[in-house]
N, CA, C and O atoms as a GROMACS GRO file, in nm:
protein
  400
    1MET      N    1   7.573   7.831  11.966
    1MET     CA    2   7.587   7.974  11.952
    1MET      C    3   7.726   8.018  12.000
    1MET      O    4   7.794   8.097  11.934
    2LEU      N    5   7.767   7.964  12.114
    2LEU     CA    6   7.898   7.999  12.169
    2LEU      C    7   8.011   7.953  12.078
    2LEU      O    8   8.110   8.024  12.062
    3SER      N    9   7.996   7.835  12.018
    3SER     CA   10   8.101   7.785  11.928
    3SER      C   11   8.110   7.871  11.802
    3SER      O   12   8.219   7.890  11.749
    4LEU      N   13   7.997   7.922  11.753
    4LEU     CA   14   7.998   8.010  11.637
    4LEU      C   15   8.069   8.140  11.670
    4LEU      O   16   8.148   8.191  11.590
    5LEU      N   17   8.043   8.194  11.786
    5LEU     CA   18   8.110   8.317  11.831
    5LEU      C   19   8.260   8.294  11.845
    5LEU      O   20   8.339   8.378  11.803
    6ALA      N   21   8.299   8.182  11.903
    6ALA     CA   22   8.441   8.150  11.920
    6ALA      C   23   8.509   8.135  11.784
    6ALA      O   24   8.621   8.183  11.765
    7ALA      N   25   8.443   8.069  11.690
    7ALA     CA   26   8.499   8.051  11.556
    7ALA      C   27   8.516   8.184  11.485
    7ALA      O   28   8.616   8.207  11.417
    8THR      N   29   8.419   8.272  11.501
    8THR     CA   30   8.428   8.405  11.441
    8THR      C   31   8.543   8.484  11.499
    8THR      O   32   8.619   8.547  11.425
    9ILE      N   33   8.558   8.482  11.629
    9ILE     CA   34   8.668   8.554  11.695
    9ILE      C   35   8.802   8.498  11.651
    9ILE      O   36   8.895   8.574  11.623
   10LEU      N   37   8.815   8.366  11.645
   10LEU     CA   38   8.941   8.305  11.600
   10LEU      C   39   8.972   8.343  11.456
   10LEU      O   40   9.087   8.370  11.421
   11SER      N   41   8.870   8.345  11.373
   11SER     CA   42   8.889   8.383  11.234
   11SER      C   43   8.938   8.527  11.222
   11SER      O   44   9.029   8.555  11.145
   12LEU      N   45   8.878   8.616  11.298
   12LEU     CA   46   8.920   8.756  11.296
   12LEU      C   47   9.061   8.772  11.348
   12LEU      O   48   9.139   8.851  11.294
   13CYS      N   49   9.096   8.699  11.452
   13CYS     CA   50   9.232   8.705  11.507
   13CYS      C   51   9.333   8.654  11.407
   13CYS      O   52   9.440   8.712  11.391
   14PHE      N   53   9.299   8.544  11.339
   14PHE     CA   54   9.390   8.488  11.239
   14PHE      C   55   9.411   8.588  11.127
   14PHE      O   56   9.524   8.609  11.082
   15HIS      N   57   9.303   8.650  11.081
   15HIS     CA   58   9.313   8.750  10.975
   15HIS      C   59   9.397   8.869  11.020
   15HIS      O   60   9.482   8.916  10.944
   16ALA      N   61   9.378   8.918  11.140
   16ALA     CA   62   9.451   9.034  11.190
   16ALA      C   63   9.598   9.003  11.213
   16ALA      O   64   9.682   9.092  11.199
   17CYS      N   65   9.630   8.880  11.247
   17CYS     CA   66   9.768   8.842  11.275
   17CYS      C   67   9.844   8.798  11.151
   17CYS      O   68   9.965   8.775  11.158
   18SER      N   69   9.777   8.784  11.040
   18SER     CA   70   9.842   8.740  10.918
   18SER      C   71   9.942   8.844  10.871
   18SER      O   72   9.913   8.963  10.872
   19ASP      N   73  10.061   8.798  10.828
   19ASP     CA   74  10.162   8.892  10.782
   19ASP      C   75  10.158   8.910  10.630
   19ASP      O   76  10.244   8.977  10.574
   20SER      N   77  10.060   8.851  10.565
   20SER     CA   78  10.046   8.865  10.421
   20SER      C   79   9.963   8.989  10.389
   20SER      O   80   9.849   9.002  10.434
   21PRO      N   81  10.022   9.081  10.312
   21PRO     CA   82   9.944   9.201  10.277
   21PRO      C   83   9.830   9.167  10.183
   21PRO      O   84   9.838   9.071  10.107
   22ARG      N   85   9.726   9.247  10.187
   22ARG     CA   86   9.613   9.232  10.096
   22ARG      C   87   9.624   9.347   9.996
   22ARG      O   88   9.586   9.460  10.026
   23PRO      N   89   9.675   9.317   9.876
   23PRO     CA   90   9.705   9.423   9.780
   23PRO      C   91   9.583   9.488   9.716
   23PRO      O   92   9.475   9.429   9.708
   24ASN      N   93   9.604   9.612   9.672
   24ASN     CA   94   9.503   9.692   9.604
   24ASN      C   95   9.569   9.753   9.481
   24ASN      O   96   9.661   9.834   9.494
   25ALA      N   97   9.524   9.714   9.362
   25ALA     CA   98   9.587   9.758   9.238
   25ALA      C   99   9.578   9.910   9.218
   25ALA      O  100   9.673   9.971   9.168
   26ALA      N  101   9.466   9.971   9.254
   26ALA     CA  102   9.453  10.117   9.237
   26ALA      C  103   9.557  10.190   9.321
   26ALA      O  104   9.617  10.287   9.275
   27ASP      N  105   9.578  10.144   9.444
   27ASP     CA  106   9.681  10.204   9.528
   27ASP      C  107   9.818  10.178   9.468
   27ASP      O  108   9.907  10.264   9.475
   28GLY      N  109   9.837  10.060   9.408
   28GLY     CA  110   9.965  10.026   9.348
   28GLY      C  111  10.004  10.120   9.236
   28GLY      O  112  10.120  10.159   9.226
   29GLU      N  113   9.910  10.158   9.154
   29GLU     CA  114   9.938  10.253   9.046
   29GLU      C  115   9.984  10.387   9.105
   29GLU      O  116  10.076  10.450   9.054
   30ARG      N  117   9.918  10.428   9.212
   30ARG     CA  118   9.955  10.554   9.278
   30ARG      C  119  10.093  10.545   9.340
   30ARG      O  120  10.174  10.636   9.322
   31TRP      N  121  10.123  10.435   9.412
   31TRP     CA  122  10.255  10.420   9.474
   31TRP      C  123  10.364  10.412   9.369
   31TRP      O  124  10.473  10.467   9.389
   32TYR      N  125  10.337  10.345   9.260
   32TYR     CA  126  10.434  10.332   9.150
   32TYR      C  127  10.478  10.470   9.102
   32TYR      O  128  10.596  10.494   9.079
   33SER      N  129  10.382  10.559   9.088
   33SER     CA  130  10.412  10.695   9.045
   33SER      C  131  10.479  10.776   9.156
   33SER      O  132  10.579  10.845   9.132
   34LEU      N  133  10.425  10.768   9.276
   34LEU     CA  134  10.480  10.846   9.387
   34LEU      C  135  10.624  10.808   9.422
   34LEU      O  136  10.702  10.894   9.463
   35HIS      N  137  10.660  10.682   9.404
   35HIS     CA  138  10.796  10.637   9.433
   35HIS      C  139  10.885  10.646   9.311
   35HIS      O  140  10.999  10.598   9.312
   36ARG      N  141  10.834  10.708   9.205
   36ARG     CA  142  10.908  10.739   9.083
   36ARG      C  143  10.960  10.617   9.008
   36ARG      O  144  11.061  10.625   8.938
   37CYS      N  145  10.891  10.505   9.022
   37CYS     CA  146  10.926  10.384   8.946
   37CYS      C  147  10.915  10.411   8.796
   37CYS      O  148  10.989  10.355   8.715
   38ASN      N  149  10.821  10.499   8.761
   38ASN     CA  150  10.797  10.531   8.621
   38ASN      C  151  10.915  10.602   8.556
   38ASN      O  152  10.928  10.601   8.433
   39GLY      N  153  11.001  10.663   8.635
   39GLY     CA  154  11.117  10.732   8.580
   39GLY      C  155  11.210  10.638   8.504
   39GLY      O  156  11.274  10.680   8.407
   40CYS      N  157  11.219  10.514   8.546
   40CYS     CA  158  11.306  10.416   8.480
   40CYS      C  159  11.228  10.306   8.409
   40CYS      O  160  11.267  10.261   8.301
   41HIS      N  161  11.118  10.262   8.470
   41HIS     CA  162  11.043  10.149   8.415
   41HIS      C  163  10.930  10.193   8.322
   41HIS      O  164  10.864  10.108   8.261
   42GLY      N  165  10.906  10.323   8.311
   42GLY     CA  166  10.803  10.375   8.222
   42GLY      C  167  10.669  10.387   8.290
   42GLY      O  168  10.643  10.323   8.392
   43GLU      N  169  10.583  10.470   8.232
   43GLU     CA  170  10.451  10.496   8.289
   43GLU      C  171  10.368  10.368   8.303
   43GLU      O  172  10.299  10.350   8.404
   44GLY      N  173  10.374  10.282   8.206
   44GLY     CA  174  10.294  10.160   8.209
   44GLY      C  175  10.373  10.037   8.250
   44GLY      O  176  10.326   9.924   8.235
   45GLY      N  177  10.494  10.057   8.301
   45GLY     CA  178  10.575   9.945   8.344
   45GLY      C  179  10.645   9.871   8.232
   45GLY      O  180  10.708   9.768   8.254
   46SER      N  181  10.634   9.925   8.108
   46SER     CA  182  10.697   9.854   7.997
   46SER      C  183  10.760   9.946   7.894
   46SER      O  184  10.817   9.899   7.796
   47ASP      N  185  10.750  10.074   7.915
   47ASP     CA  186  10.802  10.166   7.813
   47ASP      C  187  10.914  10.255   7.866
   47ASP      O  188  10.924  10.372   7.831
   48GLY      N  189  10.997  10.198   7.952
   48GLY     CA  190  11.108  10.274   8.008
   48GLY      C  191  11.242  10.215   7.969
   48GLY      O  192  11.251  10.124   7.886
   49LYS      N  193  11.347  10.269   8.029
   49LYS     CA  194  11.484  10.223   8.001
   49LYS      C  195  11.522  10.100   8.083
   49LYS      O  196  11.613  10.026   8.046
   50ALA      N  197  11.454  10.080   8.194
   50ALA     CA  198  11.485   9.968   8.284
   50ALA      C  199  11.399   9.846   8.250
   50ALA      O  200  11.320   9.848   8.155
   51ALA      N  201  11.414   9.742   8.329
   51ALA     CA  202  11.343   9.616   8.305
   51ALA      C  203  11.192   9.636   8.292
   51ALA      O  204  11.133   9.720   8.360
   52GLU      N  205  11.133   9.558   8.202
   52GLU     CA  206  10.988   9.561   8.183
   52GLU      C  207  10.921   9.494   8.303
   52GLU      O  208  10.957   9.382   8.342
   53LEU      N  209  10.823   9.562   8.362
   53LEU     CA  210  10.754   9.510   8.480
   53LEU      C  211  10.607   9.479   8.454
   53LEU      O  212  10.546   9.402   8.528
   54ALA      N  213  10.550   9.537   8.351
   54ALA     CA  214  10.408   9.518   8.322
   54ALA      C  215  10.378   9.371   8.298
   54ALA      O  216  10.449   9.304   8.223
   55GLY      N  217  10.273   9.322   8.362
   55GLY     CA  218  10.232   9.184   8.346
   55GLY      C  219  10.329   9.083   8.407
   55GLY      O  220  10.331   8.967   8.368
   56THR      N  221  10.408   9.129   8.503
   56THR     CA  222  10.510   9.042   8.562
   56THR      C  223  10.451   8.910   8.612
   56THR      O  224  10.340   8.906   8.665
   57ASP      N  225  10.528   8.804   8.594
   57ASP     CA  226  10.485   8.674   8.646
   57ASP      C  227  10.566   8.637   8.771
   57ASP      O  228  10.556   8.525   8.821
   58LEU      N  229  10.646   8.732   8.820
   58LEU     CA  230  10.719   8.710   8.945
   58LEU      C  231  10.621   8.698   9.060
   58LEU      O  232  10.523   8.772   9.067
   59GLY      N  233  10.646   8.606   9.149
   59GLY     CA  234  10.567   8.596   9.270
   59GLY      C  235  10.598   8.714   9.361
   59GLY      O  236  10.700   8.781   9.344
   60PHE      N  237  10.510   8.741   9.455
   60PHE     CA  238  10.529   8.857   9.542
   60PHE      C  239  10.660   8.851   9.619
   60PHE      O  240  10.731   8.952   9.627
   61ARG      N  241  10.694   8.737   9.676
   61ARG     CA  242  10.817   8.727   9.756
   61ARG      C  243  10.941   8.756   9.672
   61ARG      O  244  11.034   8.822   9.719
   62SER      N  245  10.944   8.709   9.549
   62SER     CA  246  11.057   8.737   9.458
   62SER      C  247  11.061   8.885   9.423
   62SER      O  248  11.168   8.946   9.422
   63PHE      N  249  10.945   8.941   9.395
   63PHE     CA  250  10.935   9.083   9.363
   63PHE      C  251  10.984   9.168   9.481
   63PHE      O  252  11.061   9.262   9.464
   64LEU      N  253  10.939   9.133   9.600
   64LEU     CA  254  10.978   9.206   9.721
   64LEU      C  255  11.129   9.195   9.743
   64LEU      O  256  11.192   9.294   9.781
   65ALA      N  257  11.187   9.079   9.721
   65ALA     CA  258  11.331   9.060   9.739
   65ALA      C  259  11.410   9.152   9.645
   65ALA      O  260  11.512   9.208   9.684
   66ILE      N  261  11.362   9.167   9.522
   66ILE     CA  262  11.430   9.255   9.426
   66ILE      C  263  11.415   9.401   9.468
   66ILE      O  264  11.510   9.479   9.458
   67VAL      N  265  11.297   9.438   9.514
   67VAL     CA  266  11.274   9.576   9.560
   67VAL      C  267  11.363   9.609   9.679
   67VAL      O  268  11.418   9.718   9.688
   68ARG      N  269  11.376   9.514   9.770
   68ARG     CA  270  11.457   9.537   9.890
   68ARG      C  271  11.607   9.535   9.862
   68ARG      O  272  11.682   9.612   9.921
   69SER      N  273  11.649   9.448   9.771
   69SER     CA  274  11.792   9.433   9.741
   69SER      C  275  11.809   9.407   9.592
   69SER      O  276  11.828   9.293   9.550
   70PRO      N  277  11.801   9.514   9.511
   70PRO     CA  278  11.807   9.497   9.365
   70PRO      C  279  11.944   9.447   9.318
   70PRO      O  280  12.047   9.476   9.379
   71GLU      N  281  11.940   9.372   9.209
   71GLU     CA  282  12.063   9.321   9.151
   71GLU      C  283  12.129   9.424   9.061
   71GLU      O  284  12.247   9.412   9.028
   72SER      N  285  12.056   9.525   9.020
   72SER     CA  286  12.107   9.630   8.932
   72SER      C  287  12.166   9.744   9.014
   72SER      O  288  12.103   9.790   9.109
   73PRO      N  289  12.286   9.789   8.979
   73PRO     CA  290  12.345   9.901   9.053
   73PRO      C  291  12.272  10.034   9.030
   73PRO      O  292  12.289  10.128   9.107
   74SER      N  293  12.192  10.041   8.925
   74SER     CA  294  12.121  10.166   8.897
   74SER      C  295  11.988  10.178   8.971
   74SER      O  296  11.931  10.286   8.978
   75MET      N  297  11.939  10.067   9.027
   75MET     CA  298  11.813  10.072   9.101
   75MET      C  299  11.840  10.085   9.250
   75MET      O  300  11.916  10.007   9.307
   76PRO      N  301  11.778  10.185   9.312
   76PRO     CA  302  11.798  10.199   9.457
   76PRO      C  303  11.723  10.089   9.533
   76PRO      O  304  11.622  10.038   9.486
   77ALA      N  305  11.774  10.055   9.649
   77ALA     CA  306  11.705   9.961   9.737
   77ALA      C  307  11.593  10.036   9.809
   77ALA      O  308  11.608  10.153   9.843
   78TYR      N  309  11.484   9.968   9.832
   78TYR     CA  310  11.371  10.026   9.903
   78TYR      C  311  11.348   9.946  10.031
   78TYR      O  312  11.278   9.845  10.030
   79PRO      N  313  11.407   9.992  10.143
   79PRO     CA  314  11.385   9.923  10.271
   79PRO      C  315  11.241   9.946  10.318
   79PRO      O  316  11.172  10.034  10.266
   80PRO      N  317  11.196   9.867  10.414
   80PRO     CA  318  11.058   9.880  10.463
   80PRO      C  319  11.023  10.020  10.512
   80PRO      O  320  10.907  10.062  10.504
   81GLU      N  321  11.121  10.093  10.560
   81GLU     CA  322  11.094  10.230  10.608
   81GLU      C  323  11.061  10.324  10.492
   81GLU      O  324  10.993  10.425  10.511
   82LYS      N  325  11.108  10.291  10.373
   82LYS     CA  326  11.086  10.376  10.256
   82LYS      C  327  10.965  10.328  10.174
   82LYS      O  328  10.891  10.410  10.119
   83LEU      N  329  10.946  10.196  10.166
   83LEU     CA  330  10.836  10.137  10.091
   83LEU      C  331  10.789  10.014  10.166
   83LEU      O  332  10.857   9.912  10.168
   84SER      N  333  10.673  10.024  10.227
   84SER     CA  334  10.622   9.914  10.310
   84SER      C  335  10.591   9.790  10.225
   84SER      O  336  10.576   9.799  10.103
   85SER      N  337  10.581   9.678  10.291
   85SER     CA  338  10.544   9.554  10.221
   85SER      C  339  10.404   9.567  10.162
   85SER      O  340  10.377   9.516  10.053
   86GLN      N  341  10.314   9.636  10.233
   86GLN     CA  342  10.179   9.657  10.181
   86GLN      C  343  10.183   9.739  10.052
   86GLN      O  344  10.118   9.703   9.954
   87ASP      N  345  10.258   9.848  10.051
   87ASP     CA  346  10.268   9.931   9.931
   87ASP      C  347  10.334   9.855   9.816
   87ASP      O  348  10.295   9.870   9.700
   88THR      N  349  10.433   9.773   9.849
   88THR     CA  350  10.500   9.691   9.748
   88THR      C  351  10.402   9.589   9.691
   88THR      O  352  10.402   9.564   9.570
   89ALA      N  353  10.319   9.530   9.776
   89ALA     CA  354  10.218   9.435   9.729
   89ALA      C  355  10.117   9.504   9.638
   89ALA      O  356  10.072   9.446   9.539
   90ASP      N  357  10.081   9.628   9.670
   90ASP     CA  358   9.990   9.704   9.586
   90ASP      C  359  10.052   9.726   9.448
   90ASP      O  360   9.986   9.706   9.346
   91ILE      N  361  10.178   9.768   9.444
   91ILE     CA  362  10.248   9.790   9.318
   91ILE      C  363  10.256   9.660   9.238
   91ILE      O  364  10.230   9.658   9.118
   92HIS      N  365  10.291   9.553   9.306
   92HIS     CA  366  10.304   9.423   9.241
   92HIS      C  367  10.172   9.381   9.176
   92HIS      O  368  10.172   9.337   9.061
   93LEU      N  369  10.062   9.395   9.248
   93LEU     CA  370   9.932   9.359   9.192
   93LEU      C  371   9.898   9.446   9.072
   93LEU      O  372   9.849   9.396   8.970
   94TRP      N  373   9.924   9.576   9.083
   94TRP     CA  374   9.895   9.665   8.970
   94TRP      C  375   9.976   9.624   8.848
   94TRP      O  376   9.923   9.618   8.737
   95LEU      N  377  10.105   9.597   8.867
   95LEU     CA  378  10.189   9.556   8.754
   95LEU      C  379  10.139   9.425   8.693
   95LEU      O  380  10.140   9.410   8.570
   96GLN      N  381  10.096   9.331   8.775
   96GLN     CA  382  10.044   9.205   8.725
   96GLN      C  383   9.915   9.225   8.645
   96GLN      O  384   9.886   9.149   8.553
   97SER      N  385   9.839   9.327   8.680
   97SER     CA  386   9.709   9.349   8.616
   97SER      C  387   9.721   9.417   8.480
   97SER      O  388   9.622   9.423   8.406
   98ILE      N  389   9.837   9.468   8.446
   98ILE     CA  390   9.854   9.539   8.320
   98ILE      C  391   9.857   9.437   8.206
   98ILE      O  392   9.936   9.342   8.206
   99GLN      N  393   9.770   9.458   8.109
   99GLN     CA  394   9.763   9.369   7.993
   99GLN      C  395   9.875   9.401   7.895
   99GLN      O  396   9.900   9.517   7.866
  100GLN      N  397   9.940   9.298   7.845
  100GLN     CA  398  10.048   9.315   7.747
  100GLN      C  399   9.995   9.315   7.607
  100GLN      O  400  10.072   9.328   7.512
   0.00000   0.00000   0.00000
């Protein structure tokens, strides 16, 4: 019984200490709009003037690196104070979920 309790506590601590965000696609759609990504990338992530994002196959770390330090001079950088890693993960998941 004690070992089960200890294992449960360790599992909860590991989960709480994990630095990997747990994305939510519904929140991602909302953040995408609120941060005005749709102004350049389009409402669905594929019908704008900027790069197509819908159905992206970029991994989260690559996506986050571009969001933090974009290669395009027309895209603003989004530091963690402006767009958290959690919100970025939400956007990333939503974009991945869009069917092409």
